[in-house]
TILO-121410 format. One line per field, with one value per residue: z negated, x, y of N, C-alpha, C in turn; residue in one letter. Coordinates in Angstrom, 2 decimals, padded with zeros to 5 digits. Atoms other than C-alpha are relative to their C-alpha. Example, Ala and Ser with C-alpha at 12.3 -4.5 7.8 and 13.67 -1.06 7.14 Angstrom:
// TILO-121410
nZ: 000.00  000.06 .
nX: 000.89  -000.82 .
nY: -001.19  -001.19 .
caZ: -007.80  -007.14 .
caX: 012.30  013.67 .
caY: -004.50  -001.06 .
cZ: 000.00  -000.73 .
cX: 000.90  -000.77 .
cY: 001.20  001.09 .
residu: A  S .
// end
This chain:
// TILO-121410
nZ: 001.35  000.84  001.01  001.10  000.98  000.88  001.66  000.86  001.09  001.29  000.13  -000.93  -000.10  -000.94  -000.86  -000.61  -001.10  -001.52  -001.15  -000.62  -000.77  -001.50  -001.03  -000.20  -000.85  -001.22  -000.71  -000.41  -001.57  -001.63  -000.14  -000.42  000.75  000.46  001.68  -000.02  000.44  000.89  001.14  001.17  000.97  001.06  001.29  001.20  000.90  001.92  -000.01  -000.28  001.18  001.28  -000.40  000.15  000.82  000.69  -000.66  -000.65  -001.47  -001.06  -000.43  -000.51  -001.00  -000.46  -000.52  -001.27  -000.89  -000.46  -000.27  -001.14  -000.80  -000.59  -000.53  -000.95  -000.53  -000.23  -001.58  -000.45  -000.75  001.60  001.49  001.07  001.62  000.06  001.27  000.30  001.12  -000.45  -000.46  000.56  -000.94  -001.57  -001.03  000.10  -000.74  -001.38  -000.39  -000.37  -001.36  -000.90  -000.75  000.51  000.83  000.08  001.59  -000.12  -000.15  -001.40  -000.98  000.45  -000.37  -001.67  000.02  000.89  -000.59  -000.84  000.67  000.46  001.19  000.05  001.98  000.07  001.37  000.25  001.32  -000.09  001.42  000.71  -000.72  -001.49  000.83  000.63  -000.67  -001.27  -001.30  -000.75  -000.27  -000.18  -001.69  -000.57  000.00  -001.28  -000.72  000.20  001.10  001.72  000.72  001.28  000.86  001.31  001.07  000.65  000.68  -001.56  -000.36  000.71  -000.57  -001.46  -000.50  001.13  -000.80  -001.12  000.55  000.75  -000.05  -001.63  -000.59  000.45  -000.65  000.53  -000.89  001.30  -000.31  001.17  -000.23  -001.17  000.55  001.02  -001.07  -000.75  000.30  -000.11  -001.29  000.18  000.84  -001.23  -000.73  000.72  -000.06  -001.36  -000.83  -001.36  -000.29  001.02  -000.34  000.96  -000.13  000.71  -000.63  000.83  -000.11  -000.88  000.45  001.20  -000.39  -001.04  -000.18  000.03  000.98  -000.06  -000.72  -000.89  -000.59  001.07  -000.99  000.64  -000.56  -000.84  -001.37  -000.91  -000.43  -000.84  -000.86  -000.82  -000.31  -001.08  -001.07  -000.11  -001.06  -001.21  -000.58  -001.30  -000.09  -000.75  -000.79  -000.96  000.77  -000.13  000.41  001.63  -000.22  000.33 .
nX: 000.09  -000.83  000.48  -000.62  -000.34  000.75  -000.04  001.56  000.83  -000.65  000.21  001.30  001.86  -000.42  -000.27  001.53  000.23  -000.70  000.94  001.42  -000.47  -000.79  000.83  001.07  -000.87  -000.16  001.54  000.30  -000.95  000.13  001.63  000.89  -000.35  -001.30  -000.01  -001.22  -001.42  -000.64  -000.42  -000.35  -000.59  000.93  -000.84  000.16  000.12  -000.18  -001.34  -000.39  000.55  -000.83  -001.46  000.24  000.17  -001.48  -001.31  -001.10  000.31  -000.71  000.87  001.20  -000.57  -000.71  001.26  000.56  -001.15  000.17  000.97  -000.02  -000.47  000.80  000.72  -000.96  000.34  001.34  000.24  000.17  -000.99  -000.49  000.16  000.11  000.65  001.44  -000.02  -001.17  -001.18  -001.52  -001.10  -001.16  -001.09  -000.37  -001.04  -000.18  000.89  -000.40  -000.81  -000.03  000.91  -000.44  000.63  000.53  000.60  000.93  000.32  000.74  000.10  -000.36  001.26  000.31  -000.91  000.25  001.41  000.28  -000.83  000.30  001.44  -000.47  -000.69  -001.42  000.31  000.67  000.19  -000.29  001.03  -000.12  -000.02  -000.97  -001.40  000.12  000.45  -001.24  -001.06  000.02  000.25  001.49  -000.18  -001.36  -000.19  000.85  -000.79  -001.01  000.74  000.66  001.17  -000.22  001.24  000.13  000.33  001.25  -000.71  000.12  001.40  001.21  -000.70  000.38  001.61  -000.01  -000.59  000.55  000.96  -000.57  -000.16  001.55  001.00  000.03  -001.05  001.39  001.02  000.79  -000.45  000.71  000.36  -000.79  -001.38  000.50  -000.63  -001.29  -001.19  000.29  -000.53  -001.41  -000.29  000.13  -001.51  -001.13  000.30  -000.73  -001.18  -000.49  -000.20  001.33  000.90  -000.59  -000.26  000.19  -001.19  -000.42  000.62  001.53  000.51  000.50  001.25  000.34  000.18  000.35  -000.85  001.01  -000.42  -001.08  000.46  -000.87  000.14  -000.75  -000.66  001.10  -001.22  000.15  000.38  -001.52  -000.62  000.38  000.55  -001.58  -000.37  000.82  -000.90  -001.51  000.11  000.28  -000.64  000.34  001.15  000.35  001.00  000.08  000.12  000.79  000.62  -000.44  000.50  -000.95 .
nY: -000.68  000.31  000.25  -000.59  000.37  -001.14  000.43  -000.72  000.87  -001.04  001.39  000.24  -000.57  -000.78  000.92  -000.09  -000.84  000.17  001.01  -000.57  -000.62  000.06  000.56  -001.36  -001.19  001.06  -000.03  -001.24  -000.82  001.01  000.25  001.39  001.07  -000.10  000.40  000.37  001.28  -000.07  000.82  -000.65  000.67  -000.64  000.50  -000.17  -001.04  000.52  000.22  -001.34  -001.14  000.65  -000.99  -001.64  -000.78  000.90  -000.91  000.90  -001.14  000.51  000.45  -000.12  000.05  001.01  000.51  -000.68  000.93  001.39  000.04  -000.88  000.95  000.89  -000.10  -000.15  001.42  000.28  000.09  -001.78  -000.54  -001.56  000.23  -001.07  000.14  -000.55  -000.65  -000.84  000.02  000.69  -000.67  000.00  000.72  -000.30  000.33  001.50  000.60  -000.76  000.76  001.68  000.19  -000.87  -000.81  -001.68  -000.19  -001.40  -000.16  -000.49  -001.42  -000.94  -000.11  -000.32  -001.34  -000.34  -000.43  -001.40  -000.62  -000.07  -001.35  -001.81  -000.42  000.57  000.04  000.71  000.94  000.97  001.56  001.30  000.82  -000.80  000.98  -000.79  -001.35  -000.53  000.31  -000.69  000.90  -000.49  -001.63  -000.58  000.10  -000.92  -001.38  000.26  000.08  -000.90  -000.35  -000.07  000.60  -000.66  001.51  -000.30  000.31  001.69  000.11  000.05  001.18  001.18  -000.12  000.45  001.25  000.64  000.24  000.57  001.66  000.56  000.04  000.12  001.26  000.77  -000.19  -001.01  -001.65  -000.27  -001.36  -000.93  000.63  -000.78  -001.11  -000.41  000.08  -001.14  -000.46  -000.32  -000.44  -000.62  -000.41  -000.07  -001.05  -001.22  000.09  -000.27  001.05  -000.31  001.12  001.68  001.72  000.93  001.34  001.42  000.74  000.16  -001.54  -000.28  000.75  -001.09  -001.65  -000.23  -001.69  -000.86  000.05  -000.92  -001.30  -000.26  001.36  001.28  000.86  001.28  000.78  001.20  -000.40  -000.67  001.07  000.66  -001.13  -000.11  001.36  000.17  -000.94  000.76  001.21  000.36  -000.88  -000.76  000.59  001.00  000.12  -001.84  -001.27  -000.19  000.77  -000.14  -001.68  -001.33 .
caZ: -000.13  -002.45  -005.74  -009.13  -011.99  -015.06  -018.92  -020.91  -024.06  -026.38  -026.83  -024.58  -024.80  -022.90  -020.44  -019.59  -018.42  -016.27  -014.48  -013.87  -012.73  -010.41  -008.61  -008.65  -007.14  -004.52  -003.49  -003.28  -000.70  001.53  000.70  001.10  -000.69  -001.45  -004.90  -005.79  -005.88  -009.17  -011.64  -015.53  -018.30  -021.47  -024.90  -028.34  -029.98  -033.67  -032.52  -031.21  -033.82  -036.40  -034.65  -034.16  -037.45  -038.97  -036.41  -034.42  -030.95  -029.42  -030.00  -028.89  -026.17  -025.26  -024.97  -022.77  -020.61  -020.51  -019.68  -016.57  -015.24  -015.14  -013.30  -010.79  -010.65  -009.89  -006.54  -008.01  -006.42  -009.55  -013.11  -015.40  -019.30  -020.15  -023.11  -024.21  -027.20  -025.53  -023.32  -025.82  -024.50  -020.88  -020.45  -021.53  -019.29  -016.38  -016.52  -016.54  -012.93  -009.68  -008.70  -009.91  -013.12  -012.81  -016.12  -017.12  -018.39  -015.16  -013.75  -016.50  -016.06  -012.36  -013.00  -015.94  -013.51  -010.55  -012.89  -013.24  -016.90  -018.68  -022.73  -023.41  -026.96  -027.47  -029.03  -029.47  -032.09  -034.59  -032.61  -029.24  -031.14  -033.29  -031.55  -028.59  -026.16  -024.89  -025.37  -024.33  -020.92  -020.72  -021.83  -019.09  -016.63  -017.50  -020.19  -023.72  -025.64  -028.96  -031.66  -034.51  -037.88  -040.36  -041.71  -037.58  -036.90  -039.21  -038.45  -035.00  -035.06  -038.24  -035.57  -032.96  -034.97  -037.36  -035.15  -031.07  -030.44  -032.49  -029.85  -032.16  -030.97  -034.07  -033.52  -036.81  -035.67  -032.05  -034.12  -036.16  -032.82  -031.49  -034.30  -034.12  -030.23  -031.44  -033.64  -030.51  -028.73  -031.19  -031.13  -027.50  -026.01  -022.09  -021.78  -023.85  -023.29  -024.40  -024.74  -026.20  -023.81  -026.15  -026.62  -023.48  -025.24  -027.67  -025.74  -022.85  -020.95  -022.08  -025.53  -025.21  -024.60  -022.21  -019.78  -021.23  -019.02  -019.69  -019.11  -018.18  -015.33  -014.09  -014.16  -012.70  -010.13  -009.22  -009.40  -006.56  -004.69  -004.74  -003.44  -000.70  001.20  004.35  004.97  006.55  008.57  011.03  009.20  010.31  008.73  005.27  005.84  005.83 .
caX: -006.50  -003.51  -004.06  -004.14  -003.02  -004.86  -003.13  -006.45  -008.34  -006.81  -009.55  -012.17  -014.74  -012.46  -011.21  -014.94  -014.88  -011.90  -013.28  -016.74  -014.78  -012.41  -015.23  -017.49  -014.35  -014.10  -017.69  -017.84  -014.56  -015.42  -019.36  -021.44  -020.36  -016.93  -015.31  -011.81  -008.77  -007.82  -006.14  -006.43  -004.57  -006.38  -004.41  -005.44  -006.10  -005.89  -002.32  -001.40  -003.10  -000.85  002.25  001.33  000.38  004.12  006.15  007.30  006.93  009.65  007.58  004.41  006.53  007.48  004.08  002.80  006.00  005.04  001.68  003.05  005.18  002.15  000.30  003.12  002.63  -000.42  -000.32  -000.62  000.90  001.01  000.57  -001.43  -001.63  -005.04  -004.53  -002.60  -001.00  001.03  002.63  004.54  006.53  006.01  009.52  010.00  006.99  008.00  011.42  010.28  008.31  009.09  006.21  005.10  004.04  000.98  001.55  -001.34  -000.02  001.30  -002.30  -003.43  -000.66  -001.56  -005.27  -004.83  -002.32  -004.42  -007.49  -005.01  -004.45  -001.25  -002.51  -004.27  -005.25  -004.67  -007.32  -006.20  -004.73  -002.30  000.69  -000.57  -001.50  002.02  004.86  006.58  006.52  002.97  003.43  007.22  006.25  002.90  005.28  007.60  005.19  004.70  002.18  001.83  000.03  -001.41  -002.55  -005.64  -004.30  -003.67  -007.03  -008.99  -005.54  -006.74  -010.58  -010.28  -007.98  -010.00  -013.09  -011.06  -009.97  -013.27  -015.70  -015.03  -012.73  -016.11  -018.35  -019.74  -020.63  -022.01  -023.71  -022.15  -018.62  -019.66  -019.83  -017.03  -014.99  -016.82  -015.72  -012.00  -012.07  -013.48  -010.10  -007.99  -009.97  -009.44  -005.99  -005.40  -006.49  -007.79  -008.74  -008.79  -007.41  -009.32  -006.14  -007.02  -009.17  -012.48  -012.70  -014.56  -017.09  -018.09  -017.26  -018.26  -017.84  -021.10  -019.27  -016.55  -016.57  -013.83  -013.09  -011.88  -009.94  -011.36  -007.88  -009.39  -011.09  -008.03  -006.34  -008.57  -009.16  -005.40  -004.99  -007.59  -005.95  -002.70  -004.21  -006.10  -003.39  -004.80  -008.93  -009.80  -012.35  -013.18  -013.57  -016.86  -018.21  -016.67  -018.77  -016.04 .
caY: 008.14  007.65  005.16  006.85  005.62  006.38  005.75  005.97  004.66  007.90  008.01  006.20  008.38  010.94  008.26  008.01  011.39  011.07  008.23  010.13  012.99  011.49  009.77  013.45  015.43  012.19  012.09  015.78  016.10  013.25  012.63  009.43  006.26  007.15  006.77  006.95  004.54  004.09  001.77  002.21  000.63  001.46  001.13  000.60  004.14  002.46  001.54  004.73  007.17  005.39  006.29  009.66  010.08  007.93  010.45  007.44  009.40  006.85  004.02  005.17  005.94  002.87  001.50  004.25  002.96  -000.48  000.90  003.11  000.21  -001.58  000.50  001.10  -002.93  -002.77  -000.67  003.13  005.73  008.49  008.20  010.16  010.31  010.73  012.63  015.59  015.13  012.02  014.25  014.64  011.53  012.47  011.90  008.14  007.31  009.44  007.66  004.28  004.35  005.43  007.22  010.92  011.77  014.32  016.29  017.53  021.05  021.78  021.42  023.07  026.38  026.30  027.18  029.67  031.50  031.18  033.62  036.09  035.31  035.50  035.53  032.19  030.34  027.28  024.05  020.80  018.47  019.53  017.53  020.09  023.26  023.65  021.23  022.70  020.01  021.06  025.18  025.38  023.91  026.22  029.08  028.10  028.41  032.02  032.08  033.30  031.42  032.09  028.94  029.25  030.18  026.81  026.92  026.97  024.51  021.95  022.42  021.89  018.80  017.29  017.52  016.10  012.47  012.24  012.91  013.63  010.58  008.64  009.81  012.73  015.83  017.71  021.37  022.95  021.46  023.53  026.65  026.15  025.95  029.08  030.81  029.98  030.71  034.02  034.39  034.06  036.23  039.17  038.27  039.05  035.51  036.24  032.38  029.24  026.05  023.36  021.14  017.94  015.67  015.34  019.28  019.20  016.65  020.06  023.24  024.32  027.99  029.08  028.69  031.23  034.96  034.38  031.86  028.47  025.82  022.40  020.07  017.06  018.27  020.37  017.14  015.29  017.92  018.03  014.00  014.21  017.05  014.79  012.02  012.82  014.57  014.60  013.83  010.39  011.70  015.34  018.07  018.55  015.26  016.36  019.62  022.08 .
cZ: -000.85  -001.40  -001.39  -001.31  -001.46  -001.67  -000.93  -001.40  -001.14  000.23  001.47  000.72  001.09  001.09  000.84  000.60  001.01  001.00  000.69  000.81  001.46  001.29  000.43  000.93  001.35  000.82  000.47  001.18  001.09  000.43  000.16  -001.48  -001.13  -001.70  000.10  -000.54  -001.16  -000.91  -001.44  -000.85  -001.29  -001.31  -000.86  -000.73  -000.93  000.22  -000.07  -000.95  -001.01  000.23  000.06  -001.50  -001.16  000.60  000.71  001.21  000.82  000.11  000.56  001.32  001.05  000.75  000.93  001.36  000.27  001.01  002.05  000.96  000.12  000.96  001.47  000.76  001.22  001.24  -000.39  000.59  -000.81  -001.09  -000.64  -001.17  000.28  -001.47  -000.20  -000.75  000.60  000.80  -000.97  000.26  001.65  000.26  000.18  000.91  001.87  000.31  000.01  001.27  000.89  000.91  -000.96  -001.53  000.10  -001.44  -000.13  -000.69  000.80  000.75  -000.75  000.16  001.71  -000.22  -000.87  001.02  001.82  -000.36  -000.17  -001.30  -000.94  -001.65  -000.15  -001.65  000.47  -000.83  000.50  -001.46  -000.90  000.65  001.01  -000.43  -000.52  000.54  001.21  001.41  001.10  000.20  000.50  001.55  000.51  000.43  001.39  001.34  000.36  -001.24  -001.20  -000.54  -001.49  -000.60  -001.16  -001.29  -000.80  -000.29  001.65  000.46  -000.25  -000.28  001.51  000.38  -000.73  001.31  000.87  -000.56  -000.26  000.79  001.67  000.99  -000.52  001.21  -000.83  -000.21  -001.26  000.61  -000.96  000.61  001.57  -000.47  -000.54  001.11  000.67  -000.95  -000.25  001.57  -000.39  -000.42  001.07  000.60  -000.60  -000.16  001.59  001.33  001.40  000.31  -001.11  000.62  -000.58  000.44  -000.96  000.97  -000.33  -000.22  000.69  -000.27  -000.95  000.87  001.58  001.06  -000.55  -001.94  -000.81  000.80  001.15  000.89  -000.49  001.62  -000.50  000.48  000.30  001.50  000.69  000.32  000.85  001.39  000.89  000.03  001.34  001.45  000.44  000.95  001.30  000.81  001.37  000.47  001.01  001.28  000.53  -001.38  -000.32  -000.85  -002.03  -000.21  -000.43  001.19 .
cX: 001.39  -000.38  000.57  -000.11  -000.02  000.88  -000.90  000.32  000.51  -000.95  -000.61  -000.93  000.59  000.59  -001.04  -000.01  000.89  -000.51  -001.30  000.66  000.97  -001.18  -000.97  001.03  -000.05  -001.20  -000.16  000.98  -000.14  -001.33  -000.32  000.54  001.68  000.23  001.88  000.88  000.65  000.08  000.35  000.08  -000.75  000.48  -000.81  000.22  000.38  001.73  000.87  -000.63  001.09  001.34  000.10  000.29  001.75  001.26  000.78  -000.13  000.48  -000.74  -001.29  000.37  -000.23  -001.55  -000.48  000.77  -000.22  -001.37  000.10  000.67  -000.84  -001.13  000.57  -000.21  -000.85  -000.62  -000.25  001.01  000.63  -000.22  -000.83  -000.29  -001.30  -000.49  001.07  001.27  001.08  000.81  001.20  001.54  -000.12  001.09  000.41  -001.63  000.17  001.54  -000.28  -000.82  001.10  -001.05  -000.20  -000.51  -000.61  -000.15  -000.94  -000.06  000.30  -001.39  -000.36  000.45  -000.49  -001.52  -000.28  000.49  -000.94  -001.64  000.75  000.50  001.10  -000.11  -000.91  000.15  -000.11  -000.61  000.73  000.86  001.06  001.36  -000.30  000.11  001.65  001.52  000.28  000.44  -000.96  000.27  000.82  -000.60  -001.26  001.10  000.76  -000.45  -000.47  -000.99  000.25  -001.32  000.27  -000.74  -000.98  001.47  000.22  -001.54  -000.94  000.82  -000.61  -001.62  -000.12  001.07  -000.80  -001.21  000.24  -000.34  -001.44  -000.99  -000.11  000.51  -001.21  -001.25  -001.04  -000.03  -001.58  -000.49  000.58  001.69  000.07  -000.14  000.82  000.86  -000.68  000.66  001.55  000.38  000.16  001.38  000.71  -000.50  000.61  001.42  000.60  -000.53  -000.71  -000.92  000.50  000.11  -000.09  001.06  000.02  -001.86  -002.03  -000.36  -001.33  -001.55  -001.30  -000.20  -000.19  000.17  -000.98  000.42  001.11  -000.27  000.88  000.48  000.89  000.27  -000.03  001.23  -000.41  -000.53  000.62  000.79  -000.38  000.11  001.32  000.66  -000.88  000.41  001.24  -000.06  -000.50  001.25  -000.30  -001.57  000.10  -000.67  -000.26  -000.66  -001.57  -000.97  -000.07  -001.04  000.18  -000.35 .
cY: -000.97  -000.54  000.88  -000.56  000.18  -001.03  000.60  -001.11  001.49  001.50  -000.51  000.88  001.05  -000.53  -000.15  001.43  000.29  -000.75  000.33  001.10  -000.44  -000.62  001.14  000.55  -000.95  000.24  001.42  000.64  -000.63  -000.81  -001.54  -001.01  000.57  000.38  000.47  -001.07  000.46  -001.18  000.38  -001.00  000.80  -000.42  000.05  001.36  -000.12  000.19  001.19  001.31  -000.38  000.39  001.02  000.17  -000.44  001.00  -000.94  -000.06  -001.17  -001.16  -000.29  000.08  -000.99  -000.86  000.32  -000.34  -000.84  000.54  000.45  -001.08  -001.13  000.30  000.19  -001.60  -000.38  001.05  002.17  000.99  001.34  -000.79  001.45  -000.56  000.71  000.55  001.08  000.23  -000.85  000.26  000.37  -001.00  -000.15  -000.70  -001.27  -000.16  000.42  -000.72  -001.68  -000.36  000.75  000.97  001.11  -000.14  001.35  000.48  001.02  001.68  001.06  000.76  001.13  001.73  000.27  000.86  000.97  001.36  000.77  001.17  000.58  000.00  -000.38  -000.44  -001.08  -000.34  -001.41  -000.89  -001.21  -000.52  000.58  -000.05  001.43  001.31  000.53  -000.57  000.75  -000.81  000.45  001.93  000.54  -000.07  000.95  001.40  000.33  000.09  001.64  000.74  000.56  -000.20  -000.14  -001.33  000.74  000.10  -001.46  -000.12  -000.50  -000.93  -001.45  -000.15  -000.89  -001.88  -001.06  -000.75  -000.67  -001.59  -000.60  -000.02  -000.06  -001.15  -001.64  000.21  001.13  000.88  000.48  002.16  001.16  000.24  000.94  001.78  000.30  000.31  001.44  000.87  000.51  000.56  001.44  000.70  000.61  001.38  001.50  -000.02  000.59  -000.90  000.65  -001.23  -001.40  -000.81  -000.87  -001.43  -001.26  -000.38  -000.04  001.28  -000.14  -000.53  001.58  001.44  000.23  001.70  000.80  000.04  000.82  001.66  000.24  -001.17  -001.18  -001.33  -001.38  -001.18  -000.95  -000.04  000.66  -001.53  -000.85  000.44  -000.32  -001.18  -000.39  000.88  -000.75  -000.73  000.23  001.24  000.27  -000.63  -001.06  000.25  001.60  000.67  000.13  -001.31  -000.06  001.08  001.62  000.85 .
residu: M  K  I  I  G  L  I  G  G  M  S  W  E  S  T  A  E  Y  Y  R  L  L  N  E  F  T  R  H  R  L  G  G  L  H  S  A  R  C  V  L  Y  S  V  D  F  A  E  I  E  Q  L  Q  V  Q  G  R  W  E  E  A  G  E  I  L  A  A  A  A  R  S  L  E  K  A  G  A  D  M  V  L  I  C  T  N  T  M  H  K  V  A  G  Q  V  E  A  A  V  G  V  P  L  L  H  L  A  D  A  T  A  D  A  V  R  A  A  G  I  R  K  V  G  L  L  G  T  A  F  T  M  E  Q  D  F  Y  R  A  R  L  E  G  S  G  L  N  V  C  I  P  N  S  E  G  R  A  L  V  H  Q  V  I  Y  E  E  L  C  L  G  I  V  K  D  E  S  R  K  E  Y  Q  R  V  I  G  G  L  V  E  A  G  A  E  G  I  I  L  G  C  T  E  I  E  L  L  I  G  P  Q  D  S  P  V  P  V  F  P  T  T  R  L  H  A  E  A  A  I  N  T  A  L  V  E  P  P  Y  P  A  E  R  L  G  H .
// end
C-alpha cells in the first residue's frame, strides 16, 4: 500500500473524519487488522483562517506547501489537502513536491459524472462557492454548477466557521441547510455537492431530496483506490 500524506487541521474536526474513513476503507478492502498507511501534517487553523479573511492566499499557500514537503520527506507517495477551500492554493502545493496531489474536486466530479448527474448545487465556504478555483474545476469536468443566493451563502458559511469547525452540530442549522438545499433543487440541481469537509458532520443523504456527494468520503475513497494499486493477498481472502 502506498503512503498517503494528509495536510490537515483545517479544521481538525474534519481531519479526524479523513483518518477514520481512510482506515475504514482500508479494512473494508483488505479485511482483518489492516489499516491505512498515512502520515499527517496538521496546521494551526487559526493562522490559516486569518490569512483567508485577509486575502493573503499566497502566504497560506506557502504554509501548505511547506507541509507538503514535510510529508514527502516523511515518505508520502501522494498528498491530499484535507479541505475544499484551501484547494485555492493547490497549484502552490503541487509545485512544491515531486509526488502527485490528489485533487478533491476531481474525485468529486468523477463521482457526480458516474451517477449520471450533470447539474449540481454546491455548498461550501463563501470562498468555495463564490470564487472560481473550485467551481471552474468542476465545470471543466463537464458539470453545470449552481450556488445558493447571497443569503443562503452567508448562512452556509457562518454555520461552517462558527459551529461545525468548533464541533457544534445544531438541529436548527440542519433545517436551515435543508431549506437552502431545497432552493438549489428548485433551481434544477439534480445533486448536491457537500463542498466543505465539515458539512458532512451536519448533512447526510436523508437530508436532501436529491443525491448528495460528500467530498470528504469521496476524497478518502479515491486516496485508497490510488494507494491500493494491487491487492497484496489473493482475491478470495478479500471476499471478492
